[in-house]
C-alpha positions in Angstrom: -80.7 34.1 -4.2 -77.6 36.5 -3.2 -76.8 39.1 -5.1 -73.1 38.9 -6.0 -71.0 42.1 -5.4 -71.2 44.7 -8.3 -68.7 47.1 -9.0 -69.7 51.0 -10.2 -67.9 53.4 -12.3 -65.4 54.6 -9.6 -64.3 50.9 -9.0 -65.9 50.7 -5.4 -67.9 47.3 -4.9 -71.4 47.4 -3.7 -72.0 43.9 -1.8 -75.7 42.7 -0.8 -76.4 42.3 3.0 -78.6 39.6 4.0 -79.7 38.5 7.4 -81.3 34.6 7.7 -83.2 34.0 10.8 -80.7 36.0 13.1 -80.8 35.6 16.7 -78.6 37.1 19.5 -79.2 36.6 23.3 -77.4 38.4 26.1 -77.6 35.9 28.7 -81.2 35.2 29.6 -82.0 38.1 27.8 -83.3 38.0 24.0 -82.2 41.3 22.2 -82.8 40.0 18.7 -85.5 37.0 18.4 -85.9 36.4 14.4 -84.2 39.0 12.3 -84.9 38.2 8.8 -84.2 41.1 6.2 -82.2 41.7 2.6 -80.4 45.1 1.7 -79.6 45.3 -2.0 -76.2 46.6 -3.2 -75.9 50.3 -4.1 -78.9 51.2 -1.9 -78.8 52.8 1.6 -81.1 51.8 4.5 -81.4 52.8 7.8 -82.4 50.9 10.5 -84.8 53.5 12.6 -86.7 52.8 16.0 -86.5 53.9 19.8 -84.0 53.7 22.0 -83.5 49.6 22.9 -85.1 48.5 19.9 -82.3 46.2 18.5 -80.9 48.6 16.0 -77.7 48.8 17.3 -76.8 45.3 18.0 -78.1 44.5 14.7 -75.5 46.8 12.9 -72.7 45.7 15.6 -73.5 41.9 14.3 -73.3 43.3 10.7 -69.5 44.8 11.6 -68.3 41.5 13.3 -68.3 43.7 16.7 -71.1 41.0 18.1 -71.8 37.6 17.1 -75.3 35.9 16.7 -76.5 33.2 19.0 -78.1 31.3 16.0 -78.5 32.4 12.4 -76.3 33.4 9.0 -75.4 36.9 8.0 -74.1 37.1 4.3 -71.8 39.6 3.0 -71.7 39.9 -0.9 -73.0 36.0 -0.8 -70.0 35.4 1.4 -71.3 33.6 5.0 -69.4 36.0 7.7 -71.4 34.8 10.6 -68.7 34.2 12.9 -65.9 35.9 11.4 -64.0 38.6 13.2 -64.5 42.4 12.4 -60.9 42.7 10.5 -62.1 40.3 8.2 -65.3 41.3 6.8 -65.5 43.7 3.6 -67.2 46.4 5.6 -66.3 49.8 7.3 -67.6 51.8 10.2 -68.2 55.6 10.3 -68.6 55.9 14.5 -70.9 58.3 16.5 -67.6 60.0 17.7 -65.6 60.0 14.5 -62.7 58.0 16.7 -60.1 60.5 14.6 -56.7 60.0 16.0 -56.0 64.0 17.3 -52.4 63.5 16.9 -52.6 62.9 13.4 -53.1 65.2 10.7 -56.3 64.7 8.4 -54.1 62.6 5.7 -52.1 60.5 8.1 -55.5 59.5 9.7 -57.3 58.8 6.4 -54.2 56.7 5.2 -54.1 54.9 8.3 -56.4 52.2 7.5 -54.6 51.6 4.3 -51.0 51.5 5.5 -52.2 48.8 8.2 -53.5 46.5 5.8 -50.2 46.6 4.2 -50.4 49.7 1.5 -47.0 51.1 0.6 -46.7 54.9 2.1 -46.4 56.6 -1.1 -49.9 54.7 -2.6 -51.8 55.2 0.9 -50.9 58.8 0.4 -52.3 59.0 -2.8 -55.9 57.1 -2.3 -55.9 59.2 1.1 -56.0 62.4 -1.1 -58.2 60.9 -3.3 -60.7 59.9 -0.8 -60.5 63.3 0.6 -60.9 65.0 -2.6 -64.0 62.6 -2.7 -65.9 63.9 0.3 -64.8 67.8 -0.7 -61.8 68.4 1.8 -58.9 68.7 -1.2 -56.3 70.7 0.4 -57.2 69.7 4.2 -54.9 67.1 4.4 -52.5 68.9 6.8 -54.7 70.5 9.3 -55.3 68.3 12.8 -59.0 67.2 13.4 -59.2 69.9 16.2 -58.5 72.5 13.5 -61.8 71.5 11.3 -65.3 72.1 12.3 -67.8 69.1 13.3 -69.1 68.3 9.8 -65.4 68.7 8.3 -64.6 65.8 10.9 -67.5 63.6 10.0 -66.4 63.8 6.3 -62.8 62.7 7.2 -64.2 59.8 8.9 -66.3 59.0 5.8 -63.2 59.2 3.5 -61.2 57.3 6.0 -63.7 54.3 5.8 -64.4 55.0 1.9 -60.7 54.7 1.0 -61.0 51.0 2.0 -63.4 50.4 -0.6 -65.6 48.3 1.6 -68.7 45.9 0.0 -70.6 48.0 2.6 -70.3 51.1 4.8 -71.5 51.2 8.0 -73.0 54.7 10.0 -73.9 54.4 13.8 -75.8 57.7 14.8 -73.2 59.2 12.3 -74.6 62.9 13.1 -75.5 62.8 16.6 -72.6 65.1 17.6 -74.0 68.4 15.2 -76.0 70.9 15.8 -79.6 70.9 14.0 -78.3 73.1 10.9 -74.9 71.3 10.5 -77.0 67.9 10.9 -79.1 68.9 7.5 -76.2 70.1 5.7 -74.0 66.9 6.2 -76.5 64.0 5.6 -76.8 65.6 2.4 -73.7 65.3 1.7 -73.7 61.9 2.8 -76.8 60.8 0.7 -75.0 62.4 -2.6 -71.8 60.7 -1.8 -73.5 57.7 -1.7 -75.8 57.7 -5.0 -72.5 59.4 -6.7 -70.6 56.3 -5.4 -72.9 53.8 -5.3 -71.7 51.8 -2.2 -74.2 49.9 -0.1 -74.4 52.2 3.3 -76.5 50.7 6.7 -77.6 54.1 8.6 -78.5 53.9 12.0 -80.4 56.7 13.8 -83.1 57.3 16.2 -84.1 60.6 14.2 -87.2 60.2 11.7 -86.5 63.5 9.7 -82.7 62.2 9.0 -83.8 58.8 8.3 -86.6 59.9 6.3 -84.3 62.5 4.3 -81.0 59.8 3.4 -82.8 56.6 3.0 -83.9 54.3 -0.2 -85.6 52.4 2.3 -86.6 52.6 6.4 -86.5 49.2 8.8 -88.5 50.4 11.8 -87.6 47.7 14.7 -89.3 47.6 17.9 -88.0 45.0 20.8 -85.8 43.3 18.3 -88.2 42.9 15.5 -89.4 44.8 12.2 -92.4 46.8 12.8 -92.6 47.8 9.2 -90.1 48.7 6.2 -90.2 50.4 2.8 -89.6 53.8 1.2 -89.6 56.5 3.3 -92.7 58.3 1.6 -94.5 54.9 2.5 -93.8 54.5 6.1 -94.7 58.0 6.2 -98.0 58.2 4.5 -99.0 54.5 4.6 -98.3 53.3 8.5 -99.3 49.8 9.4 -100.2 50.4 13.1 -100.7 53.2 15.3 -97.0 52.9 16.6 -95.4 53.5 13.1 -98.1 56.4 12.6 -97.3 58.1 15.5 -93.5 57.6 15.3 -93.1 58.3 12.0 -94.3 62.1 12.4 -96.9 63.2 15.1 -100.4 61.5 14.2 -103.9 61.8 15.4 -105.0 58.1 15.9 -108.8 58.0 15.8 -111.9 55.6 15.4 -113.5 55.4 12.2 -116.3 53.3 10.5 -115.5 51.8 7.0 -118.8 52.1 5.0 -118.0 50.2 2.0 -114.9 49.2 -0.3 -114.6 50.8 -4.0 -112.2 49.6 -6.1 -108.9 50.9 -4.2 -110.8 53.2 -2.3 -112.9 52.8 1.3 -115.6 55.2 1.8 -115.0 55.9 5.7 -117.1 57.9 8.1 -115.2 60.4 10.9 -117.9 61.9 13.4 -120.7 63.1 10.8 -117.9 63.5 8.2 -117.7 61.3 5.2 -114.2 60.7 3.3 -112.4 58.5 0.8 -108.9 57.1 1.4 -107.1 54.3 0.0 -108.8 50.7 0.9 -105.3 48.8 1.3 -106.6 45.6 3.1 -109.4 46.9 4.7 -113.0 45.7 4.9 -116.3 47.0 6.4 -116.8 48.0 10.3 -115.0 49.9 12.7 -111.3 50.7 12.2 -108.5 53.1 13.3 -107.7 56.0 10.9 -104.1 57.9 11.0 -104.2 61.7 10.4 -101.4 64.1 9.8 -101.8 67.2 11.8 -101.5 69.2 8.5 -104.2 66.8 6.9 -106.7 68.4 8.9 -108.3 71.3 7.5 -110.2 74.3 10.1 -112.7 76.6 8.6 -115.9 78.4 9.9 -118.1 75.9 12.1 -120.7 76.1 9.3 -118.2 74.7 6.5 -117.6 71.4 7.7 -119.7 68.3 8.4 -118.4 68.2 12.3 -117.5 71.0 14.4 -114.8 71.2 17.0 -113.4 73.7 19.9 -110.0 75.3 19.6 -108.6 74.7 23.1 -105.0 76.0 22.8 -103.5 78.0 19.6 -99.5 78.7 19.3 -98.3 81.2 16.4 -94.9 79.9 15.1 -94.0 82.0 12.2 -94.9 80.2 9.4 -97.4 77.9 10.6 -99.8 77.8 13.9 -100.7 74.7 15.9 -103.7 74.0 17.5 -105.3 71.5 19.8 -109.2 71.1 18.9 -111.7 69.4 20.8 -114.2 67.5 19.2 -116.7 64.8 19.3 -113.9 61.8 18.5 -110.9 63.3 20.9 -108.7 66.0 21.1 -106.8 67.0 17.5 -103.4 68.3 17.2 -103.5 70.6 14.0 -101.0 72.4 12.0 -102.3 74.9 10.1 -100.2 76.9 7.5 -102.9 79.7 7.2 -100.9 82.3 9.7 -103.0 85.1 8.0 -105.9 84.4 10.5 -105.8 82.7 13.8 -108.4 81.2 15.6 -108.3 82.2 19.5 -108.9 79.4 22.0 -112.5 78.7 23.2 -113.4 79.4 18.9 -115.9 77.0 17.2 -114.7 75.8 13.8 -115.4 73.4 10.9 -113.0 70.5 10.4 -112.4 69.0 7.3 -109.8 66.4 6.0 -107.4 66.8 3.1 -106.8 64.0 0.5 -103.5 63.0 1.4 -101.8 62.5 5.0 -104.6 60.3 6.0 -104.6 56.6 6.3 -106.6 53.3 7.7 -104.1 51.3 10.4 -104.1 48.2 11.8 -106.3 48.6 15.3 
C-alpha cells in the first residue's frame, strides 16, 4: 500500500518514497542490481556507504537526473519513474549549494518560485518567509559571498523548501564545512526537518553525521542494502562485520555460543564468559563485535583473561590502547584518564554490558 501525501501544520506536504525492484546499468556495469525500499512520509532517511556504493546514483534517480534501467519509483503514490526532474515534486540541496553569486540572498530563494510562474511580489514574500524559517530573516539583501558557509547552506535549504516539495533531497550537504560548523548545521537541518515535518532523503559518507540526523539509516554496499534501521540499531546491533566496523570502529573476535537462555546467549571469549542478546544465534562458533569503549581494563588478576599493552596514547578526555591478547590485538578506548597503563604492562580484560553484539560470520 502506498501512503498518500500528508500535510503538516505549516502546510507543507510530505510524501512517501518507494523504490520497487529498481535496477540501474551504465553500459555493461550494474550500479544498482535490485533495490526495493520505502521511506515513510515526514521522516529523514540517510543513504550511507563508502564511495561507489550506489547512494548518489539512488538519489539522482529519485531526483530525475538519472532514469532506472528497470523497476519503478513512486513519490506520494505517483509513478515518477520516467518523469523528467522538473516534473517531480522534489527539491534538491547540492553539495556545492549552487547559489547564484550575482543575485542577493532573497533573489536566490525567490528564483525557483518566479521560474514556476509565481508573481514577483508573492515570490518575494514567500522567499522572506523561507529565510525566516531557517533563521536568516533580514539577510535578504546580502550577496552569498557575504555569508558564512553555514549561512550559505541554510540559504540553499530555504530555496528548496519554499517550493514546498513532497521530498527534500540533500546530497552531501555539509561536506564543504569545517568540523565544528558541520555539527551546528546538521543540528539545524534536523531541527528544521522535525519542526516542518517534510520528508528528507540525505546522502552522506560520514557515519557520525548519519547517526546524528537520521530517523533511519540505509547502509549500501555495491548497490544493495547491507542493513537498514534506526541509528541505534545499526550501531548496537550490526548484522555483519562490515557494518560493525563501518558504523564506528569495532573489534571483531571469535567466540563460542555456549547456550541460548531466552533472549540471551551465554558466550565465551578466551576464558571470559559473558551474556549478550541472542538475536538469531545458535550454539557453536560465532563472531562477536566489541566496541572499543566496551572493553574494561584493570589489573591482570581482576579479569578472566589477560593482555599486554602494546601502545598507549593519551588524548585528553580518554586514553587509546592497543592490547595484545590470545584472541588478537584489541583497540580500547578508556575514559579513565586518571591512570594510564604503560606499554608492556599486563592488564586484565572485561566487557561492559553494552557495545557488544553477535554478528553473522
